[in-house]
C-alpha positions as a Markdown table, in Angstrom:
| # | Residue | x | y | z |
|---|---|---|---|---|
| 1 | Met | -83.2 | -46.3 | 94.8 |
| 2 | Thr | -82.4 | -48.9 | 97.4 |
| 3 | Phe | -79.4 | -51.3 | 97.6 |
| 4 | Gly | -79.7 | -54.9 | 98.0 |
| 5 | Thr | -77.1 | -57.6 | 97.2 |
| 6 | Ala | -77.5 | -57.4 | 93.4 |
| 7 | Gly | -74.3 | -55.7 | 91.9 |
| 8 | Phe | -72.5 | -56.0 | 95.2 |
| 9 | Arg | -70.0 | -58.4 | 96.7 |
| 10 | Leu | -68.8 | -59.1 | 100.2 |
| 11 | Ala | -66.0 | -57.0 | 101.1 |
| 12 | Ala | -63.7 | -59.9 | 101.9 |
| 13 | Ile | -64.1 | -61.4 | 98.4 |
| 14 | Thr | -63.2 | -58.2 | 96.8 |
| 15 | Ala | -59.9 | -57.4 | 98.6 |
| 16 | Ala | -57.7 | -59.0 | 96.0 |
| 17 | Ala | -59.7 | -57.2 | 93.1 |
| 18 | Leu | -59.1 | -53.8 | 94.9 |
| 19 | Gly | -55.4 | -54.4 | 95.6 |
| 20 | Ser | -56.6 | -54.7 | 99.1 |
| 21 | Thr | -55.7 | -51.1 | 99.9 |
| 22 | Met | -59.0 | -49.7 | 100.7 |
| 23 | Leu | -60.2 | -52.6 | 102.6 |
| 24 | Ala | -56.8 | -53.0 | 104.4 |
| 25 | Gly | -57.2 | -49.3 | 105.4 |
| 26 | Ser | -60.5 | -49.7 | 106.7 |
| 27 | Ala | -59.5 | -53.0 | 108.7 |
| 28 | Leu | -56.5 | -51.1 | 110.1 |
| 29 | Ala | -58.7 | -48.2 | 111.2 |
| 30 | Gln | -61.2 | -50.6 | 112.9 |
| 31 | Ser | -58.6 | -51.6 | 115.3 |
| 32 | Ser | -59.4 | -48.3 | 117.1 |
| 33 | Gly | -62.9 | -49.6 | 117.7 |
| 34 | Gly | -65.0 | -46.8 | 116.3 |
| 35 | Ala | -64.0 | -46.5 | 112.7 |
| 36 | Gln | -66.2 | -47.8 | 109.8 |
| 37 | Val | -66.1 | -51.3 | 108.5 |
| 38 | Val | -66.9 | -52.0 | 104.8 |
| 39 | Gly | -69.7 | -54.5 | 104.4 |
| 40 | Gln | -70.1 | -54.6 | 100.6 |
| 41 | Val | -68.5 | -53.0 | 97.7 |
| 42 | Ser | -70.2 | -52.6 | 94.2 |
| 43 | Ala | -68.8 | -54.9 | 91.5 |
| 44 | Ala | -68.8 | -51.6 | 89.2 |
| 45 | Val | -65.5 | -49.6 | 89.8 |
| 46 | Cys | -63.8 | -46.3 | 88.5 |
| 47 | Thr | -60.5 | -46.0 | 87.2 |
| 48 | Asn | -58.7 | -42.9 | 86.3 |
| 49 | Pro | -58.0 | -43.1 | 82.7 |
| 50 | Ala | -55.0 | -40.8 | 83.0 |
| 51 | Pro | -53.6 | -41.3 | 86.7 |
| 52 | Ser | -51.1 | -38.6 | 87.7 |
| 53 | His | -49.7 | -40.9 | 90.5 |
| 54 | Ala | -49.7 | -37.7 | 92.4 |
| 55 | Ser | -49.4 | -38.0 | 96.3 |
| 56 | Leu | -52.1 | -36.5 | 98.4 |
| 57 | Lys | -49.3 | -34.7 | 100.5 |
| 58 | Gly | -49.3 | -31.2 | 99.2 |
| 59 | Met | -52.7 | -31.2 | 97.5 |
| 60 | Ile | -55.6 | -28.9 | 98.2 |
| 61 | Val | -58.7 | -30.9 | 99.0 |
| 62 | Gly | -62.2 | -29.4 | 99.8 |
| 63 | Phe | -64.9 | -30.8 | 102.0 |
| 64 | Ser | -68.3 | -29.6 | 101.6 |
| 65 | Gln | -70.5 | -30.2 | 104.7 |
| 66 | Ser | -74.2 | -30.2 | 104.4 |
| 67 | Glu | -75.8 | -29.6 | 107.9 |
| 68 | Asn | -75.2 | -27.9 | 110.9 |
| 69 | Glu | -72.9 | -29.4 | 113.3 |
| 70 | Gln | -75.2 | -29.1 | 116.3 |
| 71 | Asn | -76.2 | -32.7 | 114.9 |
| 72 | Pro | -73.7 | -35.1 | 116.5 |
| 73 | Phe | -73.5 | -37.1 | 113.4 |
| 74 | Arg | -72.4 | -34.1 | 111.2 |
| 75 | Ala | -70.0 | -33.0 | 114.0 |
| 76 | Ala | -68.2 | -36.5 | 114.2 |
| 77 | Glu | -68.3 | -36.6 | 110.3 |
| 78 | Thr | -66.4 | -33.4 | 110.1 |
| 79 | Asn | -64.0 | -34.2 | 112.7 |
| 80 | Ser | -63.3 | -37.5 | 110.9 |
| 81 | Val | -62.5 | -35.7 | 107.6 |
| 82 | Lys | -60.3 | -33.0 | 109.2 |
| 83 | Ala | -58.3 | -35.8 | 111.1 |
| 84 | Ala | -57.9 | -37.9 | 108.0 |
| 85 | Ala | -56.7 | -34.9 | 105.9 |
| 86 | Lys | -54.1 | -34.2 | 108.5 |
| 87 | Asp | -53.2 | -37.9 | 108.5 |
| 88 | Ala | -52.9 | -37.8 | 104.8 |
| 89 | Gly | -50.5 | -34.7 | 104.8 |
| 90 | Val | -52.6 | -32.4 | 102.5 |
| 91 | Ala | -51.4 | -28.8 | 102.2 |
| 92 | Arg | -54.8 | -27.2 | 102.9 |
| 93 | Leu | -58.2 | -28.6 | 103.5 |
| 94 | Leu | -61.1 | -26.1 | 102.3 |
| 95 | Tyr | -64.0 | -26.5 | 104.6 |
| 96 | Thr | -67.7 | -25.2 | 104.0 |
| 97 | Asn | -70.9 | -25.8 | 105.6 |
| 98 | Ala | -74.1 | -25.3 | 103.7 |
| 99 | Asn | -76.3 | -25.2 | 106.8 |
| 100 | Asp | -79.4 | -27.1 | 105.2 |
| 101 | Asp | -79.2 | -24.9 | 102.3 |
| 102 | Glu | -78.9 | -26.5 | 98.7 |
| 103 | Ala | -78.1 | -23.4 | 96.9 |
| 104 | Lys | -75.3 | -22.6 | 99.4 |
| 105 | Gln | -73.9 | -26.1 | 98.8 |
| 106 | Val | -73.6 | -25.8 | 95.1 |
| 107 | Ala | -72.2 | -22.3 | 95.7 |
| 108 | Asp | -69.8 | -23.6 | 98.4 |
| 109 | Ile | -68.4 | -26.4 | 96.0 |
| 110 | Glu | -68.1 | -23.8 | 93.1 |
| 111 | Ser | -66.0 | -21.6 | 95.4 |
| 112 | Met | -63.7 | -24.4 | 96.6 |
| 113 | Ile | -63.0 | -25.1 | 92.8 |
| 114 | Ala | -62.2 | -21.6 | 92.3 |
| 115 | Gln | -59.7 | -21.6 | 95.3 |
| 116 | Gly | -57.8 | -24.5 | 93.5 |
| 117 | Ala | -59.1 | -27.6 | 95.1 |
| 118 | Gln | -57.6 | -30.7 | 93.4 |
| 119 | Ala | -60.1 | -33.2 | 95.0 |
| 120 | Leu | -63.5 | -32.8 | 96.9 |
| 121 | Ile | -65.3 | -34.7 | 99.5 |
| 122 | Val | -69.0 | -33.9 | 99.4 |
| 123 | Ala | -71.7 | -34.8 | 102.0 |
| 124 | Pro | -74.8 | -34.1 | 99.9 |
| 125 | Leu | -77.8 | -32.4 | 101.3 |
| 126 | Asn | -80.2 | -33.9 | 98.9 |
| 127 | Ala | -80.6 | -36.6 | 96.3 |
| 128 | Thr | -80.5 | -34.0 | 93.5 |
| 129 | Gly | -79.5 | -30.3 | 93.2 |
| 130 | Leu | -75.7 | -30.7 | 92.9 |
| 131 | Gln | -75.2 | -31.1 | 89.3 |
| 132 | Pro | -74.2 | -27.7 | 88.2 |
| 133 | Ala | -71.2 | -28.0 | 90.9 |
| 134 | Leu | -70.5 | -31.4 | 90.0 |
| 135 | Ala | -70.3 | -30.5 | 86.2 |
| 136 | Gln | -67.7 | -27.9 | 87.1 |
| 137 | Ala | -65.6 | -30.4 | 88.9 |
| 138 | Ala | -65.8 | -32.9 | 86.2 |
| 139 | Ala | -64.9 | -30.4 | 83.6 |
| 140 | Lys | -61.7 | -29.7 | 85.5 |
| 141 | His | -61.1 | -33.4 | 86.2 |
| 142 | Ile | -61.5 | -32.9 | 89.9 |
| 143 | Pro | -62.4 | -36.3 | 91.6 |
| 144 | Val | -65.4 | -36.0 | 94.0 |
| 145 | Val | -66.1 | -38.6 | 96.6 |
| 146 | Thr | -69.5 | -38.4 | 98.1 |
| 147 | Ile | -70.3 | -39.5 | 101.8 |
| 148 | Asp | -73.4 | -40.6 | 103.7 |
| 149 | Arg | -76.0 | -39.7 | 101.1 |
| 150 | Ala | -75.8 | -40.3 | 97.3 |
| 151 | Thr | -76.9 | -37.6 | 94.9 |
| 152 | Ala | -77.8 | -37.7 | 91.3 |
| 153 | Gly | -74.9 | -38.0 | 88.7 |
| 154 | Thr | -73.0 | -40.2 | 86.5 |
| 155 | Pro | -70.4 | -42.4 | 88.4 |
| 156 | Cys | -66.9 | -42.0 | 87.4 |
| 157 | Ser | -67.7 | -38.7 | 85.8 |
| 158 | Asp | -69.6 | -36.7 | 88.4 |
| 159 | Phe | -68.2 | -38.6 | 91.3 |
| 160 | Ile | -65.7 | -41.5 | 91.7 |
| 161 | Thr | -67.6 | -43.2 | 94.3 |
| 162 | Asn | -70.2 | -43.0 | 97.2 |
| 163 | Ile | -69.5 | -44.2 | 100.7 |
| 164 | Gly | -72.4 | -44.8 | 103.0 |
| 165 | Ser | -74.8 | -47.0 | 104.8 |
| 166 | Asn | -77.8 | -49.0 | 103.2 |
| 167 | Phe | -80.6 | -47.0 | 104.5 |
| 168 | Tyr | -83.2 | -49.2 | 103.3 |
| 169 | Val | -81.9 | -52.2 | 105.4 |
| 170 | Gln | -81.6 | -49.7 | 108.5 |
| 171 | Gly | -85.3 | -49.4 | 108.3 |
| 172 | Val | -85.6 | -53.2 | 108.0 |
| 173 | Arg | -83.4 | -53.7 | 110.9 |
| 174 | Ala | -85.2 | -51.2 | 113.0 |
| 175 | Ala | -88.6 | -53.0 | 112.3 |
| 176 | Asp | -87.2 | -56.3 | 113.6 |
| 177 | Ala | -85.6 | -54.6 | 116.6 |
| 178 | Leu | -89.0 | -53.1 | 117.6 |
| 179 | Ala | -90.6 | -56.3 | 116.9 |
| 180 | Ala | -88.3 | -58.1 | 119.3 |
| 181 | Ala | -88.7 | -55.3 | 121.9 |
| 182 | Thr | -92.4 | -55.4 | 121.8 |
| 183 | Asn | -93.1 | -59.1 | 121.3 |
| 184 | Gly | -94.5 | -58.2 | 117.9 |
| 185 | His | -97.5 | -56.3 | 119.2 |
| 186 | Ala | -97.3 | -52.4 | 119.1 |
| 187 | Lys | -99.0 | -49.2 | 118.1 |
| 188 | Ile | -96.3 | -47.2 | 116.4 |
| 189 | Val | -95.7 | -43.5 | 115.7 |
| 190 | Glu | -92.9 | -43.0 | 113.2 |
| 191 | Ile | -90.9 | -39.7 | 113.3 |
| 192 | Gln | -89.4 | -39.3 | 109.9 |
| 193 | Gly | -86.5 | -37.4 | 108.4 |
| 194 | Ala | -87.0 | -34.3 | 106.1 |
| 195 | Tyr | -89.4 | -35.1 | 103.1 |
| 196 | Gly | -88.1 | -35.5 | 99.6 |
| 197 | Asn | -84.7 | -36.8 | 101.3 |
| 198 | Ser | -83.2 | -40.1 | 100.0 |
| 199 | Val | -82.5 | -41.2 | 103.6 |
| 200 | Glu | -85.9 | -40.5 | 104.8 |
| 201 | Thr | -87.5 | -42.4 | 101.8 |
| 202 | Gln | -85.4 | -45.6 | 102.2 |
| 203 | Arg | -85.7 | -45.6 | 106.2 |
| 204 | Thr | -89.4 | -45.2 | 105.8 |
| 205 | Gln | -89.8 | -48.0 | 103.1 |
| 206 | Gly | -87.6 | -50.4 | 104.8 |
| 207 | Phe | -89.4 | -50.2 | 107.9 |
| 208 | Ala | -92.8 | -50.6 | 106.2 |
| 209 | Asp | -91.8 | -53.5 | 104.0 |
| 210 | Glu | -90.5 | -55.4 | 107.0 |
| 211 | Leu | -93.5 | -54.6 | 109.3 |
| 212 | Lys | -95.7 | -56.8 | 107.0 |
| 213 | Lys | -94.1 | -59.7 | 108.7 |
| 214 | Tyr | -95.7 | -58.5 | 112.0 |
| 215 | Pro | -99.4 | -58.5 | 111.8 |
| 216 | Gly | -99.6 | -57.3 | 115.4 |
| 217 | Met | -97.7 | -54.2 | 114.8 |
| 218 | Thr | -99.4 | -51.2 | 113.3 |
| 219 | Ile | -98.3 | -47.6 | 112.3 |
| 220 | Leu | -100.8 | -45.3 | 113.7 |
| 221 | Ala | -99.2 | -42.2 | 112.2 |
| 222 | Ala | -96.1 | -40.8 | 110.7 |
| 223 | Gln | -94.8 | -37.3 | 110.4 |
| 224 | Thr | -91.8 | -35.6 | 109.5 |
| 225 | Gly | -89.3 | -34.2 | 112.4 |
| 226 | Asn | -87.1 | -32.6 | 109.8 |
| 227 | Trp | -83.9 | -34.0 | 111.4 |
| 228 | Ser | -84.4 | -31.6 | 114.3 |
| 229 | Ala | -85.0 | -32.1 | 118.1 |
| 230 | Thr | -87.3 | -29.2 | 118.4 |
| 231 | Asp | -89.4 | -30.2 | 115.3 |
| 232 | Ala | -89.6 | -33.7 | 116.7 |
| 233 | Gln | -90.6 | -32.7 | 120.2 |
| 234 | Arg | -93.5 | -30.5 | 118.7 |
| 235 | Val | -94.7 | -33.3 | 116.4 |
| 236 | Met | -94.4 | -35.9 | 119.3 |
| 237 | Glu | -96.6 | -33.9 | 121.5 |
| 238 | Gln | -99.1 | -33.7 | 118.7 |
| 239 | Leu | -99.1 | -37.4 | 118.2 |
| 240 | Leu | -99.5 | -38.2 | 121.8 |
| 241 | Leu | -102.7 | -36.0 | 121.9 |
| 242 | Ala | -103.9 | -37.8 | 118.8 |
| 243 | His | -103.1 | -41.2 | 119.7 |
| 244 | Pro | -102.8 | -41.6 | 123.6 |
| 245 | Asp | -102.6 | -45.6 | 123.0 |
| 246 | Val | -99.2 | -45.5 | 121.4 |
| 247 | Asn | -96.7 | -47.8 | 123.0 |
| 248 | Ala | -93.9 | -47.7 | 120.5 |
| 249 | Met | -92.0 | -45.2 | 118.4 |
| 250 | Tyr | -89.6 | -45.5 | 115.5 |
| 251 | Ser | -87.4 | -42.5 | 114.7 |
| 252 | His | -85.2 | -42.0 | 111.8 |
| 253 | Ala | -82.5 | -40.1 | 113.8 |
| 254 | Asp | -81.2 | -39.8 | 117.3 |
| 255 | Val | -81.4 | -36.1 | 117.4 |
| 256 | Met | -85.2 | -36.3 | 116.8 |
| 257 | Thr | -85.5 | -39.2 | 119.2 |
| 258 | Leu | -84.0 | -37.0 | 122.0 |
| 259 | Gly | -86.7 | -34.2 | 121.1 |
| 260 | Ala | -89.5 | -36.9 | 121.1 |
| 261 | Met | -88.4 | -38.4 | 124.3 |
| 262 | Arg | -88.8 | -34.9 | 126.1 |
| 263 | Ala | -92.3 | -34.7 | 124.8 |
| 264 | Met | -93.1 | -38.2 | 126.1 |
| 265 | Gln | -91.8 | -37.2 | 129.5 |
| 266 | Gln | -93.7 | -33.9 | 129.5 |
| 267 | Asn | -97.0 | -35.8 | 128.6 |
| 268 | Gly | -96.6 | -38.4 | 131.4 |
| 269 | Lys | -95.0 | -41.2 | 129.3 |
| 270 | Thr | -91.7 | -43.0 | 130.6 |
| 271 | Pro | -89.6 | -43.6 | 127.6 |
| 272 | Gly | -88.5 | -47.1 | 127.3 |
| 273 | Ala | -91.3 | -48.1 | 129.4 |
| 274 | Asp | -94.7 | -47.0 | 128.3 |
| 275 | Val | -93.2 | -46.3 | 124.9 |
| 276 | Ala | -90.7 | -48.7 | 123.3 |
| 277 | Ile | -88.1 | -46.7 | 121.3 |
| 278 | Val | -85.9 | -47.9 | 118.2 |
| 279 | Thr | -84.1 | -45.2 | 116.4 |
| 280 | Ile | -81.1 | -44.7 | 114.0 |
| 281 | Asp | -77.8 | -43.2 | 114.2 |
| 282 | Gly | -75.7 | -44.7 | 117.3 |
| 283 | Thr | -75.0 | -41.5 | 119.2 |
| 284 | Lys | -73.6 | -41.8 | 122.8 |
| 285 | Ala | -76.6 | -40.1 | 124.3 |
| 286 | Ile | -79.1 | -42.8 | 122.9 |
| 287 | Val | -76.7 | -45.7 | 123.6 |
| 288 | Gln | -76.5 | -44.4 | 127.0 |
| 289 | Ala | -80.6 | -44.3 | 127.1 |
| 290 | Ile | -80.7 | -47.8 | 126.1 |
| 291 | Ala | -78.3 | -49.0 | 129.0 |
| 292 | Ala | -80.6 | -47.2 | 131.3 |
| 293 | Gly | -83.7 | -48.9 | 130.0 |
| 294 | Lys | -85.0 | -45.5 | 128.5 |
| 295 | Ala | -84.7 | -47.0 | 124.9 |
| 296 | Gln | -84.8 | -50.2 | 123.2 |
| 297 | Ala | -82.4 | -50.4 | 120.2 |
| 298 | Asp | -80.3 | -48.1 | 117.8 |
| 299 | Val | -79.1 | -49.1 | 114.2 |
| 300 | Glu | -75.8 | -47.4 | 113.9 |
| 301 | Thr | -75.0 | -44.9 | 111.1 |
| 302 | Asn | -71.1 | -44.6 | 111.5 |
| 303 | Pro | -70.0 | -41.0 | 110.4 |
| 304 | Arg | -66.4 | -41.6 | 110.4 |
| 305 | Phe | -65.8 | -41.2 | 106.6 |
| 306 | Gly | -62.5 | -39.5 | 106.6 |
| 307 | Pro | -60.1 | -42.5 | 106.2 |
| 308 | Leu | -61.9 | -44.3 | 103.4 |
| 309 | Ser | -62.5 | -41.0 | 101.6 |
| 310 | Phe | -58.9 | -40.2 | 101.5 |
| 311 | Gln | -58.2 | -43.9 | 100.5 |
| 312 | Ala | -60.5 | -43.6 | 97.6 |
| 313 | Leu | -59.0 | -40.3 | 96.4 |
| 314 | Ala | -55.3 | -41.8 | 96.7 |
| 315 | Asp | -56.4 | -44.9 | 94.8 |
| 316 | Trp | -57.8 | -42.7 | 92.1 |
| 317 | Phe | -54.6 | -40.8 | 91.7 |
| 318 | Ala | -52.8 | -43.9 | 91.7 |
| 319 | Gly | -54.8 | -45.3 | 88.8 |
| 320 | Lys | -56.3 | -48.2 | 91.0 |
| 321 | Pro | -59.9 | -49.2 | 90.8 |
| 322 | Val | -62.2 | -47.6 | 93.1 |
| 323 | Pro | -65.7 | -49.1 | 93.8 |
| 324 | Gln | -68.5 | -46.9 | 92.7 |
| 325 | Lys | -70.3 | -47.7 | 96.1 |
| 326 | Leu | -69.1 | -48.9 | 99.5 |
| 327 | Ile | -71.7 | -49.8 | 101.9 |
| 328 | Met | -70.8 | -49.9 | 105.7 |
| 329 | Lys | -71.5 | -52.7 | 108.0 |
| 330 | Asp | -73.6 | -50.9 | 110.7 |
| 331 | Phe | -73.8 | -52.0 | 114.3 |
| 332 | Leu | -76.9 | -52.6 | 116.2 |
| 333 | Tyr | -77.0 | -51.4 | 119.7 |
| 334 | Asp | -79.4 | -53.0 | 122.3 |
| 335 | Lys | -79.6 | -54.0 | 126.1 |
| 336 | Ser | -77.3 | -56.8 | 125.4 |
| 337 | Asn | -74.3 | -54.5 | 124.6 |
| 338 | Ala | -75.2 | -51.0 | 125.3 |
| 339 | Ala | -73.6 | -50.7 | 128.7 |
| 340 | Ala | -70.2 | -52.1 | 127.4 |
| 341 | Ser | -70.6 | -49.9 | 124.4 |
| 342 | Val | -71.0 | -46.6 | 126.3 |
| 343 | Ser | -67.5 | -46.9 | 127.6 |
| 344 | Ser | -65.9 | -47.6 | 124.2 |
| 345 | Asp | -65.1 | -45.1 | 121.4 |
| 346 | Arg | -67.7 | -46.3 | 119.1 |
| 347 | Pro | -70.8 | -44.4 | 119.8 |
| 348 | Tyr | -70.1 | -40.7 | 119.0 |
């Protein structure tokens, strides 16, 4: 599934319809320079049919993280949720990490429900597989906010909203950025995320569709790096041997990009010079690389979901409408802004 403009409105247009609480909160947070900015919200909303008007203060809230926090994205995501929980004054934040194990994530969520969680924030590992845990939450009328990746389920029953990026559009923007960096002539290798993952699927499709505009750009090969620096380094070594004429790389995640860059260096290729690099995430390490001429562009995926997640929960308990989907407005780092961005708090 991809998200275009159908069924969505610009955030500025919907502020009145939302009572302006969620969008005002995001604008306030953005004043710090690193928080998320809402780009679009769905026209469809979820509204609590029997609002308790309870305050988040004193509540028990659970957060289910999906992946190891050696990944800077996940580390920043967790820190954001923990900081927002403190700001909201919750009595207790239950925290679990599935460490890339879908069955464990289901068990984690069920455990938090058993511990008395009154609301849940979930970063799904995959597009499916959480239905048993979500069904338990629904049966107990526990609102669930999903962040980053969407997961299968019925809006307003299994979850009240999904907050994330448009991964398809990220792929489109990556293709345009790589075209700009190579003057529309490139022999590309693509390092993809884990197969079967909705993020990988949409970033792959968006890039491939947009590349049709550039007849001088060809994908020589595409392989999964499994969201891992180690796997991406190994894959890139193989790709360089098979395709010594490669002069551009598109990577689905910064963590994989760093591994692939090591492989280039070990095989006599200079990242950013011999091989143009466009990647996705917006980590400080890659923004620094862009500033140093070692990469060309990075499409941001902002992991700071905490404030919007807790605002969505507060609105749900208050009986206010919550958009079923909030799409972030992601930044693009390139040579024009990387140096200035490094010293800001936006890259993570």
